[in-house]
N, C-alpha and C positions, 0 to 999 in steps of 0.2 A: 299874497301867496300860502295853496291848502297848505295844512301839515296834515302827513300820512297816517300817523298813531295824536287821535283827537283824547286830550286827556281827559272823559267824560267815559271811554271805552279800556282805555286804561283801567280806571280807578274801578270801574267795575269786575275786569277780570281778575286784577288784586282783592277782592272782596269774594271773589270763589274761591278762589287759592286759600283765603283762608278758611273760608267755614269745611272745606271740604279737608280742611289741614287738624281743622278742629276736633270735627267729626272721626276723621283717625286717629285724632290723639285721646280723646275721650271712651274709643273705643276698645283701643288696647289697654287701656288705665283699668277697664273694664274686664276682661279678659286675661291681664296679667293678674291684676290685685285685686280686685272687688272678689272674679270669679274663676284667680286662678289655684285656689287651695279645690276648687269643689273637680275641675278639670285633668286637676293632676292626680286626683283621689280614683277618677274615672277611667281615670288610665290605668295607672296604677290593680284596676281588676278586671280588664282584657288580658284574655287567657291563649298563650298558646300551647299548644302540644303538639305530640306528632302520633298522628291516623294511621292504620295499620290500611290501605288500601287492595280489597282480597280481589287476585287473578279470576277472572272466570275459569271454569274447569270446559277443557277441550267436550265439545260431542262425539254419540256414538253414532256410526251410518252402519250401513248397509254396503254388501257389493256392489250394489251402485250407486254409492254415492246417497241411499236415502236415508234421511236425519231420523232416528231413533230415537236421539234425548237428544237432549242439547240444552244451556242455561238462557235464563232467562233473568234480566235484573230486577230487583225490587228491593224493597224500603221494609230492614226488620227491626224488628221489637226488641232492644237489649233492658237489662233490668243493668240501670244506674245502681252500685254497690252505695255511693258515695251519698250520692239524694239520697235514697229508699233507708239508709241505718246512721249516716251522721249529720242529717240535718234537722235543726232544733228544733221542738215542735210537733216532727213527723210519724204519727205512728205507723211502724213500716209494717204491721200483721193490717192497718185499714187502709194503709193503699194497696196492698197487694189484690184484697177482695178488691176493692176501686177500679184496678186495672186490669180484673177479670171479668168484672160485671160488665165491662165497657168494651171491653171484647165481644163480647158472647153477642153481647147489643145491636151489633155490626155485621154480627155470622161470622166471626173471624174465629181462630183458632188459638189456644195459646199451646205451648209444647210443656207438656208434665207427665213424664216420664217414671216419677214412682207409681211402682209394678202394686199397686192397691189401688181396688176400687173406690168409685166416686160416694156412692152409696153405700148406707148401712145394710145389712150385716158388713163389715168390713172383711173383705179377702186378699190375700195375692191373686196377682194376675197370672196368664201364661206370658211369661216374662220372655226378650229376647237374649241375647248369650248377651249385648251388651250392657242392659238391666240389671242380668243379674251378677256382672264383672262391680258395675255401681253400687248396688245396693250392699254386697259382699264389702265393700272398700267400706259402705258409710256404715256399715255395723260395727268392724273391727273399728274405724275412728273414734264410735262413742262405746267403744267398751259393752255393745253389745252383744249379748248370745247372735250364733247362727242361727238359731230356728227361732229366733225370737217370733212371736207373732207378726200378720197385720194391725191386732189392734189392740195389742202390746205394745208398737212402734209408732201407730198414732197417738198412743194415751204417751209415751216419751215425747213425740214431740209437741204434744199440747202446754206441756210444763216446761221444757224448754225453750218453746218460741214463745211462751206468756201467751200462747195464743187463750184469747178472755173464752172463760163457759160462758160468755154471754150467744157467742157465735155458735149456730146449727152443729151439727155433726157434719154436716155437708159442708158448710163451709168452712171448716176448721180443716176437713180436710183440703180444698181445693188452695186456704192458706201455705196446708203444712208442704202442698205438692210443691210449692216454688221456693221454702225454706229452704227442701232437699237440694234440690234443683241447686241452690247456690250451693251449702255447705256440700255436698258430697262433690265438687268439685275440690273441693280445698285438702277434702279427704283422699282423692285423687292423686294429691300430688299437682293439681290444676287451676290452682287459684287464683291463675293471668287470665285462663279462658272465660271468654264474656259466655255467660245466658244468654240466647236465642229466647228471646219470649214469644215475641211473633214473626212466626215469618211468613214475608211476603203480604204485611199488613197493607190494609186497605189506604187509603190516601185520606178519608174520611172520618178512619178511624181516629188516624194520624192526630188531624187537624184539630177535632173536639177533647182530645185529652191535652192536647195545648192549650186550648182557650180554657177547658174548665182545672187547666195550673194542677194536673195533679201529677203527681213527683213521683218516682222511682225510675222514670223510663229515658232514652233514650233511641234515638232512631238515629241509623248505619245503611248504608248501603249492601247491600248486598244480591247472590244468587241461588236462586233455587233449581232445580232442574226439572224442563219441562219433558213429557213423556208425548212422541209426535204418533205412539203407537200404542193399542191394547194387548200385544202380540210380545212372545217371546221374555215374559215375567220373569223365567227361569235364566234365562241368558243375560239378560242385562242387569241386575243387581240391581242395589240400593246403595244410596251412598248416607253418610251421619258421622255424626260429630266423633270428633276422634278421641278412642280413650284411652287406657293404661294402654295393653297389649299394643294399639293402633302404636299411643309413642315407641313403644322402645322399636318397635319393628320398619319406623320409618323416619326416625329422629336425625340417624345416619346423615340421610341425604340434606338437615342445615336449612329445607323451605317451607316448613309446616309450625305454624302457629299454635299451642295447644288448641285452640276451640277450631284447628282445621274440619273444616267435612268429608271425610273421605270415603273411596269403596268398601263396602261393606262383604260385600258377596258379586257374585256372576263376574262380567266384563268392566265395571268398576272398578272390582278389587284385583281382577288378573293384570287387568293396563293401567294401575294409579299413578305409576311412572310416565308414562305417557300424560295422561289427562288431568294432571292437576299440574299448576302454573308455577312460579311466585310470584309473591302479593311485593307490592310496593309499599309503600310510604311517602305521607303528605304531613307536611307544618301546617297548623289551622291552625287561625288566628281568631279570637270570639271574643264579644264584648261578654260584660258582665248577667246581660239575661239571654245567652246563644247567639247571637244574631252573628253570620261565619264572616268577617269582614278580609281574609285572606286566607286562599288555600295555593298553597308551592307544593310541587311534588320534587320529592329529594330521592326517591328510586321509582322509577315507573313500573307497574306491576306488566309479567311477561304469562299470557293466556296461556294456558294448556296445549297440547297438542289434538291435532282430531284422531279419531279411531275406524276404519273401518272394518267391519267383519266379512268374514269368508260367507254369511246371513243372503241369502234372497229371501226378503222381508213377506213378498208375496207370495211365496211358494210357502213360505212360512206358515202366512195365515193359513191358508190354504189346509193344510198339517192338521192345522189344530180344530180346525173349522168343521175336517173330514173323524176327526178322531170325537169331535166332537158330539157330531150330528148322527154317528155309527152306534154309539154308545149310550145317547141318551134313546135312542128308537130301539136298542137291542133293551137297555132295562128296562123301557115301558114295558115290550113284549113280553121278559121273562117277569114281572109283575102279573101282566094280565092271563100265564099261562098257569099260573100261579094258582088265579079267581078261579078259574075254569076247570084247573084238578078240585077245589075243595066244593063246585057245583057240582059236576057231574063227574068226575074221578077220568082215570087215563092216565098219561107214562107216569111213571113216580121219574123219572128222568128230570124230566123236562118240572116237575114237582121241586126237585131241592136244586134244581141247578144253581148257582151265584151269581148273583150282577154283578159285570162288569167292574173292576174297583180301582185300574187306573191304567194309563196305555203309554205308551212311550212310542215316537215315528222319529228316523233319522234320515235323512236325504243325506248322500257323500255324491260328488264327482268322481268316477271313474278312477278317471287320467291323476286326480293330484291326491284323494284323499279330503280334498275340501269339504265340511259339513256345508249344505246351503240349508240344512233346516236342521232344527234338533226342539221337538214338540212332545212336552209332556202333558198328557189329561188326567186331572183337574185343572186346572192355572189357576190364575189369582190377578189383579189391576196389580200394577206397582203406581199409577199416579194415587193412590188415596192406601199405601200399606198399614201406613204406623199406625195410619187413625180406624182401621178394620182390620189389626191385626190379631186381635183376639177373636174375631169373627172369623179370619183366614183359620184359624189355628184349631179351631175348634171344629172346622166345616168338617163333614164328609169324604173320607176316602184321601184326606190327607194334601192339601194344593200345590203345601210347601216341597212335597216329593220331588224333586227331578227324576224320573223315572228313565230318562231320555240316554243322563249318563252315570245317576245315581242307583239307576235299580237291576239286581242282576235275574239270571232268569236260567233253569235249565234252559238249555235250547232243543232240546227234545231231539225231531227230525234232521232239522238246519242243521247238524255236524255235522250230517252222513256224508255230503260233500269231502269234509276233510277225513272223515277217516277212511274213502273212497283214494281220496289224493293222497295219503300212505301206505297203502298198501299195493298202490301204484307204483310209489316212487322206491319201495322197499322193494319189490320182486316179490310181492304176498301173490299178487295179483295182479294180472296183464287183461286189458278188453277183449280180451274171447272170453277169460275162463267164466265159464257156469259153475255156478252152484247152487242147486234144487231146496226149495222154500216145503220145508216136510209140513210143519205149523209149530213145532216144537222142536229147538234145541235141545239134545240130550246127553250133548258127550258129558255132562256135570252129574247127570240124574243119580248118581250114584252118592253124589254129595250132597243130595236132596234138591237139586237146584240146575231147573229145565226151564229156560223162560220161553216163552212164546211170540210168533209175531202179532203184530194185529189182527193181522186175514184169520187169525186158525178162527172155528167153529163157523166160517161164514164159508171159508173156499181155502184155494191154494195156493199161491205163486206158480208155481211149476219152477223150472228150471230160470236164470235170470242172467245176462250179466250184468252190467257195471252201471250202464246206460239202463237197462229196467229196473233195474234195482234198486235204482235214484228216482226214475220214474213209480212205480210202486210204492219205492219208502217200506222195504224190504227190512223184515227185524231181521230174519234169518242167513241173510247174503251179512248184511255186515256185523251180526254179531260172530260169522263165521272168520270175516275178516279182519273183528277184532283182534280175536282171540287168535290167528296168527302174528299178528302186530304184537300184543301185550301192551301195558297202559305206556309206557316208556316211551314206542316211538309216534304212541298215537301223541303225547304228551307235547309230541318235538313239534310235527307240524301245528299242531292248533298254536304251540309259541309263536311259529312261524304265521301264521296267519293272524296274529295277534290276541288272538280267545285269550282269556286270562291277562293279559299284558297292558302294563298305560299305553292310552292314543296318541301320545300327544297333545290332547289340546289343555288350553292352561283352565278353562277351568275346572272345577274339583269334581272327579270324579269316584267310582269305586271300581278295582282293579277288578274284583270276582276271582276265580279261581278255574285252573284247571286241573278235574280229578288226576293225581298221582299217588306213585308210593309216598313223597316226600309229605306231601299234604296227607298223607292218610298216619302218616309215624306224627305228624305234628298233632291233628286232631286227636283219635286215637290210639298212638302207639303201633299201627301196624302198618303192614304193609296192603295194598289193594288183593280184594279176594278175588278168584275169580270169578264170580258172577259181578263185584262191581265193576271188573273187567268190560264184562257185555252190555253192561248198561251206560258204559263210561263212550264203547264205542257208538250205542244211537241215541247219544246227547242226553240221556241221564245222570243217575250215581252222583257226584258232588259239584257237580261242574255248573256255573253260575257266569253269567256271561250277561253284558249291557246293549240297549238296545245299536248303542256305538260301536262298541265291539263289534257286533254280529254285520250291519251296515260295510265298514270297514274290511272284513271278512267276505261280505259278499265280491264290495269292488276288487278284492285283492284272486280273489275267483274270477270276475269277468274281464281283467287285463293280462291273467296269466302269471299272475305270482309277482305280484308290486304294492307290497305292501306299504302307503304315504302315510304320514303325519295329519293325525287331525286338528291341523291346529286351527283357529279359529279368527287369528290377526293376518286382513289381507293387506294393509299397508297402514301408515299414521303419514299425516300428511303436518305442518307445521298451521301455526295457531291461524293464519292470512291462506292459506293452504297455496301457498308460493311453493316450498318448498318437500322433499317427499325426505321422510323420517327413517321410515322403513318400509322395505318392499318382501315381499311373502316370498322364499325360497323353498321348490318344490325339495321336500324330503322324505325318502327313503326306508322307511325300517328295517322292513325282510322283504327278501325273497325266498320264490320255490321255483329253483330253473327245471321244468320239468318237460318233457315232450310235448309238440304240439296238440298231438293224437291223443295225449292222456287229459291235455286241457278239452281237446275237442269233446272229448268221453261225457267228461263234468257235466261241460255246458248243454250239450244234445240231452242228459237225462235232467236234467232243467226245465230245456226246452222243453221235451214232454208233458211237464207238468201242468205248462202253461198253455199247451193247446191240445192235452188226448184227452177225450172223453176217458176211456179204459184207465188213466191214471184219477181219478178224483173231478171232483167240481171247480178245482180251481178254472181250469179254462174258460168257467162261462160268465167266471169275471171280464174276462179279455176278447170278448168275442169283439170283432167290428174294430177293434183298436187301429189306428191308424201306423202304428209300431210292433215292430216284434220283441216278444218276453220272454228271461225266463225264470223260473222260482225253485222257491221250495217253501214249502212247511214245516213246523212243525209241532207236535202238540205234548206238551212239558205236564209229565202227572205232575199229582201235589199232594196224592194218597185216597185212600178210601173215602168216601163221600163228600171228595171234592169235586171240585170242576179244572179242570185240565186250566192253564194257561194255554191260549193260541199263539203261535210264531212263525211269521211270514218273513222272508227274503225275497228279492230278486234284482236284476237288473235288465236296463232296456237302452237301446236295441240290441238284438240279441246277437247281431251280425260285427256293429259297430258298439261295441256299450256305452252310455255318457257318464249316466247316473247306473246307483246302489242304491237301492232303498230295505229297510230292516223295519218289523212292527210287531211289539210286544202287547199283546188284551189280557189281562188280568183275570182270571178265570174267562175268558172267550172262548172255551172249550176246544176249541179247534184250530190251527193255522190256516185252513181257508175262510174262516167268517173275517180275516184281514185282509183279504182279493182284493172287495170292493174299495175298500180304504185306499190302498195303493193304486189303485186303477184312477181313483177320483187324482191322488197327485202327479201320477206322471203322465194325465189327462194335460194338467193344468202345466206341466212344466215344459210339455211338446209342444201345447197349442202357443205358447207363449213363446218360443222356443222357432217355432214356426209364421210367427203371427207377419204378416204384413205392415202393420207398426213398425216403427226404426226403436230397435233395442237398444238402452240406454248404453255405456261402455263401462268396464269394471271403475270403482270408484270416480266415477265422475257426481259430481256435489248438482243432485236434486234439488232442488226447495219447491 
């Protein structure tokens, strides 16, 4: 009988079990007894910490969903204060210089906001508001005089931070810049705020720093703003690290870290509440050599909302390019005229004509008041703003100045439709009233004041009704009307048209002023003289308005008296675009309830400016235009030997107005000079509108 289990096989199996058991016991003994202490110490070196997970900032988009600014995920290098200053054997100054040199060798840029030049002779640079605030806090904290010079401050830093004299002056400046960045946060009570040393560092740089075991930094995931357009720089704005004033303004919201990046101006500032998300947190476990072994989210970050502006970036581009090309060509021509005069003589007026030094162009929808374009010349590039800040500050004609919103100018004759409507509404004139232009308004000649019509010396306008007076822009007609009204009634209608009043836009604007007795009392302690009133009637005196105000005024003329808010916030959508957080509602700020035939008279007068040769040269700009236009020019006088500003407003189509345009050219000489710019803008608008290509719907996301 055969046995099922043979003794030999049983013995072999038993031997295998014994061998495995011995190996297991030996290994266990080695791990727990022989090497147990080492593994225990290693486990104790594991570090568990809580890490902030930054929330992505919302995007800025135009009215059609075209992305203007969005976030890009990146790797940031942060200064690790513990590693830099509290590691035995580490010279912080030498480590800082090594970090900087390594960054430079890879073509990256480190963040250094110490407002002192990088090379001797050391001087303060042009400072942003944030730099000024940080420097003042630093000087106060270190008990240094407010008037401490740049050289004195660097000498103090060399001594305080023990920067060896073996370092060159330029190397000392580099080291001092980093030490300042770290210390200034303590000076502003932001001691827990991380200092981002390099934003969006390249992976090659990070790898090389780690391979060379250079101390003093750590890597953290973050976001940088990526600009998808080179236009609208004055509108979009910048972000920057929170400072003390930002913190005071935003701390109540409770979701800001001390080193948060926040909007500093433009739409980034105005819509901070929507754009800024809520940061999350994660529990990170790392080995002693920095290897992450565990990452558990304890609070999920919530990205910011996406903000849609009313701006059409295509139209914005056309406006900026039209301004730039016209002004560049005109200024070249003026330079040539001056050279030719020096060689051959000629017209002294051309010799003395100043270059155009700035301009603004605004386009708004007539039915809603929504700004479609807000262009200012000259402009700048947002993508490298901080790197080129000094160049921008020192550039000719001040590119940082937003002339569309912050430039205020005497409106010149573009104010005459307001005077006309005031005269009609207050029954000082009617549409049949005839006023004769005799060249000089001599009612106050015995008081030493007798202003002239602009045509005086070249001819006379004769008898004019209000339509003809607007077409010819006859000063005598409007001197007479203004004198009948007096300043209080003109100011009343200027306010209803929004001139010298807030427009409702969320960005910073200069409100300007309408000439009035109240204003003159504040300015000079007196009421308006008769001469002041006459000048106010033709858009001079002390009246100053912005291009945005003039565009909204023109829109109110076009839509027969409805002045709408100029808010640029069209809508807000959640970070995943699934929810509408906010939708713009039309807001009427004021109305002028006038007879239709009053409005028709104003419209006809402005229509003549754009179509009839007897009213000047503007009609030439709109010959063959496939749409109808109504317009008004203005020449704003700046004084003797100064080149006048040119002001131009228009709306189209005449029969059913859709858009209104206002353009200001500083030293443009005459309002008619801006008509070709308006033609380019409206050509684009109507060709785009009437194109056979499908239009994007408002607020549709385009990528």
